[in-house]
Structures are given as C-alpha cells and as structure tokens.
LOLO-857307 format. One record per atom (N, C-alpha, C, O, CB): residue number from 1; atom name; y, z, x. Coordinates in nm, 4 decimals, decimal comma, m for minus. Glycine has a CB too. Example, Ala and Ser with C-alpha at 12.3 -4.5 7.8 and 13.67 -1.06 7.14 Angstrom:
2
 resi name    north       up     east
    1    N  m0,5690   0,7800   1,3190
    1   CA  m0,4500   0,7800   1,2300
    1    C  m0,3300   0,7800   1,3200
    1    O  m0,3319   0,8465   1,4236
    1   CB  m0,4473   0,9046   1,1308
    2    N  m0,2250   0,7080   1,2850
    2   CA  m0,1060   0,7140   1,3670
    2    C   0,0030   0,7870   1,2900
    2    O   0,1138   0,8039   1,3409
    2   CB  m0,0598   0,5725   1,4084
END
This chain:
102
 resi name    north       up     east
    1    N m17,1401  13,9013  14,5609
    1   CA m17,1318  13,8021  14,6658
    1    C m17,0879  13,8715  14,7941
    1    O m16,9907  13,9471  14,7954
    1   CB m17,0344  13,6875  14,6272
    2    N m17,1592  13,8452  14,8990
    2   CA m17,1277  13,9132  15,0246
    2    C m17,0079  13,8488  15,0922
    2    O m16,9662  13,7384  15,0571
    2   CB m17,2485  13,9113  15,1187
    3    N m16,9546  13,9190  15,1881
    3   CA m16,8372  13,8724  15,2614
    3    C m16,8679  13,7464  15,3427
    3    O m16,7820  13,6596  15,3583
    3   CB m16,7858  13,9828  15,3537
    4    N m16,9913  13,7369  15,3945
    4   CA m17,0304  13,6193  15,4732
    4    C m17,0331  13,4942  15,3856
    4    O m16,9919  13,3870  15,4298
    4   CB m17,1686  13,6413  15,5387
    5    N m17,0818  13,5072  15,2607
    5   CA m17,0850  13,3917  15,1698
    5    C m16,9452  13,3471  15,1323
    5    O m16,9189  13,2274  15,1202
    5   CB m17,1641  13,4250  15,0436
    6    N m16,8545  13,4436  15,1137
    6   CA m16,7165  13,4084  15,0812
    6    C m16,6512  13,3326  15,1952
    6    O m16,5790  13,2355  15,1726
    6   CB m16,6356  13,5335  15,0487
    7    N m16,6764  13,3767  15,3174
    7   CA m16,6194  13,3076  15,4333
    7    C m16,6801  13,1688  15,4483
    7    O m16,6100  13,0742  15,4844
    7   CB m16,6418  13,3895  15,5615
    8    N m16,8104  13,1557  15,4209
    8   CA m16,8769  13,0272  15,4308
    8    C m16,8208  12,9299  15,3283
    8    O m16,7940  12,8142  15,3607
    8   CB m17,0274  13,0434  15,4120
    9    N m16,8027  12,9765  15,2037
    9   CA m16,7451  12,8913  15,0993
    9    C m16,6013  12,8542  15,1329
    9    O m16,5583  12,7413  15,1092
    9   CB m16,7508  12,9616  14,9631
   10    N m16,5273  12,9500  15,1882
   10   CA m16,3886  12,9242  15,2251
   10    C m16,3806  12,8209  15,3367
   10    O m16,2943  12,7331  15,3339
   10   CB m16,3195  13,0540  15,2681
   11    N m16,4701  12,8305  15,4351
   11   CA m16,4656  12,7341  15,5449
   11    C m16,5086  12,5956  15,4980
   11    O m16,4573  12,4955  15,5480
   11   CB m16,5549  12,7805  15,6604
   12    N m16,6018  12,5878  15,4028
   12   CA m16,6403  12,4573  15,3472
   12    C m16,5236  12,3937  15,2733
   12    O m16,5009  12,2731  15,2833
   12   CB m16,7608  12,4720  15,2524
   13    N m16,4501  12,4753  15,1995
   13   CA m16,3339  12,4229  15,1281
   13    C m16,2278  12,3731  15,2262
   13    O m16,1642  12,2704  15,2025
   13   CB m16,2746  12,5306  15,0360
   14    N m16,2093  12,4451  15,3346
   14   CA m16,1131  12,4025  15,4364
   14    C m16,1555  12,2719  15,5022
   14    O m16,0725  12,1850  15,5287
   14   CB m16,0965  12,5109  15,5424
   15    N m16,2837  12,2590  15,5280
   15   CA m16,3341  12,1359  15,5904
   15    C m16,3124  12,0171  15,4978
   15    O m16,2659  11,9121  15,5423
   15   CB m16,4841  12,1496  15,6256
   16    N m16,3454  12,0319  15,3692
   16   CA m16,3290  11,9210  15,2751
   16    C m16,1820  11,8892  15,2503
   16    O m16,1458  11,7736  15,2284
   16   CB m16,3977  11,9534  15,1432
   17    N m16,0982  11,9911  15,2537
   17   CA m15,9542  11,9664  15,2418
   17    C m15,9050  11,8882  15,3622
   17    O m15,8222  11,7982  15,3480
   17   CB m15,8763  12,0990  15,2284
   18    N m15,9545  11,9214  15,4797
   18   CA m15,9195  11,8467  15,6003
   18    C m15,9649  11,7019  15,5935
   18    O m15,8921  11,6112  15,6338
   18   CB m15,9796  11,9130  15,7218
   19    N m16,0868  11,6805  15,5419
   19   CA m16,1364  11,5435  15,5243
   19    C m16,0456  11,4645  15,4301
   19    O m16,0128  11,3487  15,4562
   19   CB m16,2808  11,5449  15,4699
   20    N m16,0058  11,5283  15,3209
   20   CA m15,9201  11,4615  15,2237
   20    C m15,7858  11,4244  15,2843
   20    O m15,7385  11,3119  15,2683
   20   CB m15,8995  11,5499  15,1018
   21    N m15,7242  11,5197  15,3543
   21   CA m15,5941  11,4930  15,4147
   21    C m15,6032  11,3927  15,5293
   21    O m15,5030  11,3294  15,5627
   21   CB m15,5326  11,6222  15,4645
   22    N m15,7186  11,3769  15,5895
   22   CA m15,7369  11,2743  15,6918
   22    C m15,7661  11,1387  15,6295
   22    O m15,7277  11,0355  15,6844
   22   CB m15,8496  11,3134  15,7865
   23    N m15,8334  11,1384  15,5159
   23   CA m15,8721  11,0117  15,4530
   23    C m15,7543  10,9408  15,3871
   23    O m15,7498  10,8177  15,3859
   23   CB m15,9805  11,0361  15,3500
   24    N m15,6600  11,0148  15,3330
   24   CA m15,5473  10,9517  15,2637
   24    C m15,4659  10,8587  15,3532
   24    O m15,4450  10,7435  15,3153
   24   CB m15,4569  11,0578  15,2070
   25    N m15,4184  10,9027  15,4708
   25   CA m15,3440  10,8090  15,5550
   25    C m15,4288  10,6923  15,6033
   25    O m15,3781  10,5815  15,6207
   25   CB m15,2867  10,8813  15,6735
   26    N m15,5575  10,7167  15,6251
   26   CA m15,6465  10,6082  15,6676
   26    C m15,6546  10,5020  15,5591
   26    O m15,6470  10,3826  15,5884
   26   CB m15,7875  10,6624  15,7002
   27    N m15,6699  10,5442  15,4348
   27   CA m15,6779  10,4477  15,3247
   27    C m15,5476  10,3698  15,3085
   27    O m15,5497  10,2492  15,2841
   27   CB m15,7120  10,5194  15,1939
   28    N m15,4348  10,4382  15,3220
   28   CA m15,3062  10,3687  15,3117
   28    C m15,2881  10,2684  15,4259
   28    O m15,2406  10,1570  15,4038
   28   CB m15,1907  10,4700  15,3120
   29    N m15,3258  10,3078  15,5475
   29   CA m15,3122  10,2161  15,6606
   29    C m15,4077  10,0975  15,6477
   29    O m15,3718   9,9849  15,6821
   29   CB m15,3380  10,2901  15,7921
   30    N m15,5285  10,1224  15,5986
   30   CA m15,6225  10,0116  15,5773
   30    C m15,5704   9,9143  15,4719
   30    O m15,5819   9,7928  15,4879
   30   CB m15,7601  10,0654  15,5353
   31    N m15,5135   9,9677  15,3647
   31   CA m15,4566   9,8814  15,2617
   31    C m15,3400   9,8008  15,3181
   31    O m15,3279   9,6813  15,2911
   31   CB m15,4106   9,9646  15,1408
   32    N m15,2552   9,8654  15,3957
   32   CA m15,1404   9,7969  15,4539
   32    C m15,1841   9,6870  15,5495
   32    O m15,1314   9,5758  15,5447
   32   CB m15,0506   9,8963  15,5263
   33    N m15,2796   9,7172  15,6359
   33   CA m15,3239   9,6150  15,7309
   33    C m15,3976   9,5018  15,6601
   33    O m15,3860   9,3862  15,7006
   33   CB m15,4139   9,6771  15,8378
   34    N m15,4729   9,5332  15,5553
   34   CA m15,5422   9,4280  15,4803
   34    C m15,4428   9,3350  15,4121
   34    O m15,4633   9,2136  15,4085
   34   CB m15,6365   9,4894  15,3761
   35    N m15,3355   9,3912  15,3581
   35   CA m15,2341   9,3077  15,2945
   35    C m15,1653   9,2172  15,3967
   35    O m15,1344   9,1018  15,3670
   35   CB m15,1303   9,3950  15,2231
   36    N m15,1419   9,2688  15,5152
   36   CA m15,0777   9,1880  15,6189
   36    C m15,1723   9,0810  15,6725
   36    O m15,1308   8,9674  15,6957
   36   CB m15,0295   9,2773  15,7335
   37    N m15,2982   9,1163  15,6921
   37   CA m15,3939   9,0198  15,7458
   37    C m15,4299   8,9109  15,6447
   37    O m15,4657   8,7997  15,6834
   37   CB m15,5197   9,0915  15,7906
   38    N m15,4207   8,9425  15,5153
   38   CA m15,4510   8,8416  15,4139
   38    C m15,3330   8,7492  15,3870
   38    O m15,3447   8,6540  15,3098
   38   CB m15,4933   8,9088  15,2850
   39    N m15,2187   8,7770  15,4507
   39   CA m15,0997   8,6930  15,4391
   39    C m15,0579   8,6752  15,2934
   39    O m15,0283   8,5639  15,2500
   39   CB m15,1249   8,5566  15,5032
   40    N m15,0557   8,7849  15,2184
   40   CA m15,0131   8,7770  15,0791
   40    C m14,8674   8,7325  15,0716
   40    O m14,7858   8,7642  15,1581
   40   CB m15,0320   8,9130  15,0084
   41    N m14,8379   8,6591  14,9669
   41   CA m14,7060   8,5982  14,9517
   41    C m14,5945   8,7026  14,9538
   41    O m14,4930   8,6837  15,0209
   41   CB m14,6999   8,5186  14,8222
   42    N m14,6129   8,8125  14,8805
   42   CA m14,5063   8,9128  14,8738
   42    C m14,4822   8,9792  15,0099
   42    O m14,3690   9,0158  15,0417
   42   CB m14,5409   9,0195  14,7693
   43    N m14,5877   8,9946  15,0899
   43   CA m14,5723   9,0558  15,2218
   43    C m14,4980   8,9609  15,3155
   43    O m14,4059   9,0019  15,3861
   43   CB m14,7102   9,0930  15,2811
   44    N m14,5380   8,8354  15,3155
   44   CA m14,4734   8,7373  15,4030
   44    C m14,3269   8,7187  15,3644
   44    O m14,2406   8,7068  15,4514
   44   CB m14,5475   8,6024  15,3967
   45    N m14,2988   8,7162  15,2340
   45   CA m14,1590   8,7032  15,1894
   45    C m14,0770   8,8252  15,2285
   45    O m13,9611   8,8125  15,2680
   45   CB m14,1527   8,6830  15,0374
   46    N m14,1362   8,9420  15,2178
   46   CA m14,0654   9,0642  15,2562
   46    C m14,0327   9,0666  15,4044
   46    O m13,9231   9,1070  15,4432
   46   CB m14,1478   9,1860  15,2203
   47    N m14,1263   9,0239  15,4870
   47   CA m14,1002   9,0180  15,6302
   47    C m14,0007   8,9072  15,6631
   47    O m13,9213   8,9207  15,7562
   47   CB m14,2306   8,9965  15,7072
   48    N m14,0045   8,7970  15,5866
   48   CA m13,9088   8,6888  15,6090
   48    C m13,7669   8,7354  15,5785
   48    O m13,6725   8,6958  15,6470
   48   CB m13,9444   8,5666  15,5226
   49    N m13,7513   8,8190  15,4767
   49   CA m13,6188   8,8746  15,4471
   49    C m13,5700   8,9624  15,5613
   49    O m13,4497   8,9731  15,5851
   49   CB m13,6221   8,9552  15,3166
   50    N m13,6626   9,0247  15,6311
   50   CA m13,6282   9,1075  15,7462
   50    C m13,6105   9,0279  15,8741
   50    O m13,5753   9,0841  15,9778
   50   CB m13,7333   9,2114  15,7670
   51    N m13,6345   8,8982  15,8680
   51   CA m13,6147   8,8128  15,9840
   51    C m13,7380   8,7958  16,0714
   51    O m13,7263   8,7573  16,1877
   51   CB m13,5049   8,8669  16,0659
   52    N m13,8559   8,8240  16,0171
   52   CA m13,9791   8,8080  16,0948
   52    C m14,0620   8,6942  16,0399
   52    O m14,0625   8,6681  15,9197
   52   CB m14,0609   8,9374  16,0947
   53    N m14,1324   8,6265  16,1298
   53   CA m14,2146   8,5131  16,0882
   53    C m14,3512   8,5609  16,0401
   53    O m14,3860   8,6782  16,0537
   53   CB m14,2309   8,4128  16,2037
   54    N m14,4276   8,4679  15,9836
   54   CA m14,5597   8,5006  15,9303
   54    C m14,6564   8,5392  16,0414
   54    O m14,7474   8,6188  16,0180
   54   CB m14,6156   8,3829  15,8512
   55    N m14,6393   8,4852  16,1608
   55   CA m14,7289   8,5205  16,2709
   55    C m14,7114   8,6658  16,3129
   55    O m14,8070   8,7300  16,3565
   55   CB m14,7048   8,4289  16,3901
   56    N m14,5905   8,7175  16,2999
   56   CA m14,5653   8,8581  16,3339
   56    C m14,6352   8,9492  16,2336
   56    O m14,6805   9,0577  16,2701
   56   CB m14,4130   8,8878  16,3366
   57    N m14,6447   8,9072  16,1094
   57   CA m14,7113   8,9859  16,0062
   57    C m14,8577   9,0069  16,0441
   57    O m14,9103   9,1174  16,0304
   57   CB m14,6999   8,9164  15,8682
   58    N m14,9226   8,9025  16,0909
   58   CA m15,0634   8,9133  16,1317
   58    C m15,0791   9,0066  16,2509
   58    O m15,1724   9,0867  16,2553
   58   CB m15,1202   8,7751  16,1659
   59    N m14,9893   8,9966  16,3467
   59   CA m14,9967   9,0823  16,4655
   59    C m14,9807   9,2287  16,4264
   59    O m15,0537   9,3144  16,4761
   59   CB m14,8887   9,0423  16,5685
   60    N m14,8868   9,2577  16,3387
   60   CA m14,8662   9,3953  16,2938
   60    C m14,9896   9,4449  16,2175
   60    O m15,0276   9,5613  16,2304
   60   CB m14,7396   9,4052  16,2046
   61    N m15,0512   9,3583  16,1393
   61   CA m15,1737   9,3963  16,0683
   61    C m15,2868   9,4305  16,1628
   61    O m15,3607   9,5261  16,1391
   61   CB m15,2172   9,2851  15,9762
   62    N m15,3016   9,3536  16,2698
   62   CA m15,4057   9,3816  16,3689
   62    C m15,3770   9,5134  16,4407
   62    O m15,4681   9,5931  16,4628
   62   CB m15,4159   9,2661  16,4711
   63    N m15,2516   9,5363  16,4770
   63   CA m15,2148   9,6613  16,5443
   63    C m15,2415   9,7809  16,4530
   63    O m15,2930   9,8829  16,4986
   63   CB m15,0662   9,6586  16,5870
   64    N m15,2074   9,7696  16,3256
   64   CA m15,2354   9,8780  16,2315
   64    C m15,3849   9,9037  16,2194
   64    O m15,4276  10,0190  16,2141
   64   CB m15,1768   9,8455  16,0942
   65    N m15,4647   9,7978  16,2149
   65   CA m15,6086   9,8132  16,2056
   65    C m15,6652   9,8809  16,3306
   65    O m15,7541   9,9654  16,3206
   65   CB m15,6746   9,6774  16,1845
   66    N m15,6143   9,8442  16,4471
   66   CA m15,6569   9,9099  16,5710
   66    C m15,6193  10,0579  16,5723
   66    O m15,6964  10,1411  16,6201
   66   CB m15,5950   9,8397  16,6917
   67    N m15,5023  10,0905  16,5203
   67   CA m15,4611  10,2313  16,5120
   67    C m15,5558  10,3105  16,4232
   67    O m15,5902  10,4243  16,4548
   67   CB m15,3175  10,2425  16,4586
   68    N m15,5978  10,2510  16,3125
   68   CA m15,6920  10,3190  16,2225
   68    C m15,8254  10,3397  16,2927
   68    O m15,8855  10,4466  16,2818
   68   CB m15,7120  10,2378  16,0919
   69    N m15,8718  10,2384  16,3643
   69   CA m15,9991  10,2515  16,4355
   69    C m15,9900  10,3608  16,5410
   69    O m16,0812  10,4424  16,5540
   69   CB m16,0389  10,1178  16,5007
   70    N m15,8803  10,3628  16,6165
   70   CA m15,8617  10,4693  16,7152
   70    C m15,8581  10,6059  16,6481
   70    O m15,9123  10,7028  16,7014
   70   CB m15,7329  10,4466  16,7950
   71    N m15,7948  10,6143  16,5322
   71   CA m15,7834  10,7419  16,4614
   71    C m15,9192  10,7897  16,4101
   71    O m15,9454  10,9100  16,4088
   71   CB m15,6850  10,7293  16,3448
   72    N m16,0051  10,6983  16,3681
   72   CA m16,1345  10,7359  16,3121
   72    C m16,2354  10,7799  16,4178
   72    O m16,3273  10,8558  16,3869
   72   CB m16,1909  10,6210  16,2341
   73    N m16,2199  10,7338  16,5414
   73   CA m16,3104  10,7754  16,6491
   73    C m16,2632  10,9121  16,6988
   73    O m16,1500  10,9250  16,7455
   73   CB m16,3135  10,6693  16,7669
   74    N m16,3483  11,0136  16,6895
   74   CA m16,3030  11,1489  16,7252
   74    C m16,2462  11,1620  16,8665
   74    O m16,1523  11,2387  16,8877
   74   CB m16,4166  11,2442  16,7103
   75    N m16,3004  11,0898  16,9619
   75   CA m16,2527  11,1027  17,1001
   75    C m16,1128  11,0437  17,1182
   75    O m16,0417  11,0818  17,2112
   75   CB m16,3501  11,0343  17,1958
   76    N m16,0726  10,9520  17,0311
   76   CA m15,9419  10,8870  17,0456
   76    C m15,8511  10,9116  16,9259
   76    O m15,7540  10,8385  16,9061
   76   CB m15,9600  10,7379  17,0655
   77    N m15,8809  11,0126  16,8463
   77   CA m15,8039  11,0342  16,7231
   77    C m15,6580  11,0697  16,7507
   77    O m15,5693  11,0289  16,6757
   77   CB m15,8679  11,1445  16,6406
   78    N m15,6323  11,1444  16,8565
   78   CA m15,4939  11,1800  16,8886
   78    C m15,4167  11,0546  16,9293
   78    O m15,3019  11,0363  16,8887
   78   CB m15,4888  11,2864  17,0019
   79    N m15,4789  10,9690  17,0089
   79   CA m15,4153  10,8427  17,0481
   79    C m15,3860  10,7569  16,9253
   79    O m15,2773  10,7001  16,9141
   79   CB m15,5051  10,7651  17,1470
   80    N m15,4811  10,7470  16,8342
   80   CA m15,4601  10,6690  16,7121
   80    C m15,3474  10,7232  16,6275
   80    O m15,2697  10,6471  16,5699
   80   CB m15,5861  10,6652  16,6306
   81    N m15,3382  10,8551  16,6199
   81   CA m15,2296  10,9158  16,5424
   81    C m15,0942  10,8825  16,6035
   81    O m15,0013  10,8449  16,5320
   81   CB m15,2475  11,0681  16,5345
   82    N m15,0826  10,8960  16,7355
   82   CA m14,9543  10,8667  16,8008
   82    C m14,9209  10,7182  16,7974
   82    O m14,8040  10,6822  16,7832
   82   CB m14,9567  10,9150  16,9450
   83    N m15,0201  10,6317  16,8100
   83   CA m14,9938  10,4878  16,8014
   83    C m14,9472  10,4477  16,6620
   83    O m14,8575  10,3646  16,6480
   83   CB m15,1188  10,4087  16,8389
   84    N m15,0074  10,5062  16,5591
   84   CA m14,9650  10,4714  16,4238
   84    C m14,8223  10,5191  16,3979
   84    O m14,7451  10,4505  16,3310
   84   CB m15,0609  10,5319  16,3201
   85    N m14,7876  10,6350  16,4500
   85   CA m14,6499  10,6838  16,4352
   85    C m14,5535  10,5966  16,5153
   85    O m14,4420  10,5701  16,4703
   85   CB m14,6390  10,8313  16,4809
   86    N m14,5948  10,5526  16,6315
   86   CA m14,5088  10,4674  16,7140
   86    C m14,4833  10,3333  16,6460
   86    O m14,3713  10,2824  16,6506
   86   CB m14,5719  10,4452  16,8522
   87    N m14,5851  10,2753  16,5831
   87   CA m14,5632  10,1478  16,5134
   87    C m14,4674  10,1669  16,3973
   87    O m14,3848  10,0799  16,3697
   87   CB m14,6965  10,0892  16,4630
   88    N m14,4777  10,2799  16,3293
   88   CA m14,3870  10,3077  16,2184
   88    C m14,2435  10,3210  16,2691
   88    O m14,1512  10,2674  16,2076
   88   CB m14,4298  10,4358  16,1442
   89    N m14,2237  10,3910  16,3794
   89   CA m14,0896  10,4097  16,4347
   89    C m14,0327  10,2767  16,4831
   89    O m13,9139  10,2506  16,4641
   89   CB m14,0923  10,5117  16,5503
   90    N m14,1139  10,1929  16,5444
   90   CA m14,0662  10,0616  16,5915
   90    C m14,0240   9,9754  16,4729
   90    O m13,9207   9,9086  16,4788
   90   CB m14,1764   9,9891  16,6741
   91    N m14,1027   9,9761  16,3654
   91   CA m14,0644   9,8979  16,2472
   91    C m13,9364   9,9516  16,1847
   91    O m13,8517   9,8745  16,1396
   91   CB m14,1772   9,8986  16,1436
   92    N m13,9225  10,0822  16,1819
   92   CA m13,8011  10,1436  16,1292
   92    C m13,6803  10,1048  16,2136
   92    O m13,5754  10,0693  16,1600
   92   CB m13,8157  10,2961  16,1242
   93    N m13,6952  10,1117  16,3450
   93   CA m13,5867  10,0753  16,4359
   93    C m13,5513   9,9282  16,4207
   93    O m13,4333   9,8934  16,4180
   93   CB m13,6254  10,1058  16,5813
   94    N m13,6522   9,8402  16,4107
   94   CA m13,6281   9,6973  16,3966
   94    C m13,5521   9,6684  16,2675
   94    O m13,4595   9,5872  16,2668
   94   CB m13,7607   9,6198  16,3991
   95    N m13,5902   9,7335  16,1595
   95   CA m13,5213   9,7150  16,0323
   95    C m13,3765   9,7609  16,0416
   95    O m13,2864   9,6952  15,9895
   95   CB m13,5934   9,7906  15,9208
   96    N m13,3546   9,8730  16,1076
   96   CA m13,2192   9,9244  16,1250
   96    C m13,1339   9,8263  16,2053
   96    O m13,0186   9,8014  16,1702
   96   CB m13,2225  10,0612  16,1945
   97    N m13,1897   9,7707  16,3123
   97   CA m13,1147   9,6757  16,3944
   97    C m13,0863   9,5485  16,3162
   97    O m12,9774   9,4921  16,3273
   97   CB m13,1916   9,6428  16,5233
   98    N m13,1827   9,5026  16,2372
   98   CA m13,1639   9,3812  16,1580
   98    C m13,0524   9,4001  16,0552
   98    O m12,9762   9,3072  16,0288
   98   CB m13,2949   9,3423  16,0876
   99    N m13,0426   9,5181  15,9981
   99   CA m12,9373   9,5454  15,8995
   99    C m12,8001   9,5538  15,9657
   99    O m12,7000   9,5127  15,9070
   99   CB m12,9671   9,6759  15,8243
  100    N m12,7954   9,6066  16,0865
  100   CA m12,6680   9,6242  16,1562
  100    C m12,6148   9,4946  16,2174
  100    O m12,4939   9,4716  16,2210
  100   CB m12,6834   9,7280  16,2644
  101    N m12,7062   9,4107  16,2654
  101   CA m12,6669   9,2881  16,3367
  101    C m12,7244   9,1665  16,2669
  101    O m12,8307   9,1183  16,3061
  101   CB m12,7139   9,2921  16,4839
  102    N m12,6580   9,1159  16,1655
  102   CA m12,7139   9,0018  16,0905
  102    C m12,7173   8,8729  16,1691
  102    O m12,7617   8,7704  16,1175
  102   CB m12,6353   8,9796  15,9657
END
C-alpha cells in the first residue's frame, strides 16, 4: 500500500470521526427540543419544580431547535454552537438562582 493511499484512508477516517462527533450533540439537542415541544408530562413537571411554567418549556424547545438549525448550516455553525452553549449556561444559572432564592 502506498503512502498516498494510507493518507487518503486516514483522512477519510478523520472526516467520518468528525461527522460522528458532530452528529451526537445534534441528536441530543433534537431529542431535547422534541421533548420540550411535545409538552411531555415529565418535562413539564420537571420545569414546574424549577419554578417555570409550561409556556417557558415551549419557548426553550424552539430556541434549542433554532440552535440546532444554525449549527447544521455550515455558514452559521459557529453561531449555532455558541448559542447552544449560551442557552445551557443560562439554564444552569437560572437553576442555581432558583436553588439559592426560594
């Protein structure tokens, strides 16, 4: 096997590994937004324990879905990545504040 074929096979493996590592967070975010948009009982109850209403659950689901769409479009993938991280940090901060100030 020549050196060029080894490099070609190696680059194909790297590309598919990149696809896999990009697809996993997308699938998790799609599942999360679908659960929020479908207003499943366990999701609404969980948000109610955190002090949020059912309407907020839908809004968060839409925002998550928009982040996934931005992430999947190559021209806006960096924006989608930062928006998804920002939504996660805001939810984390909100939960922390809710625990501290009942």
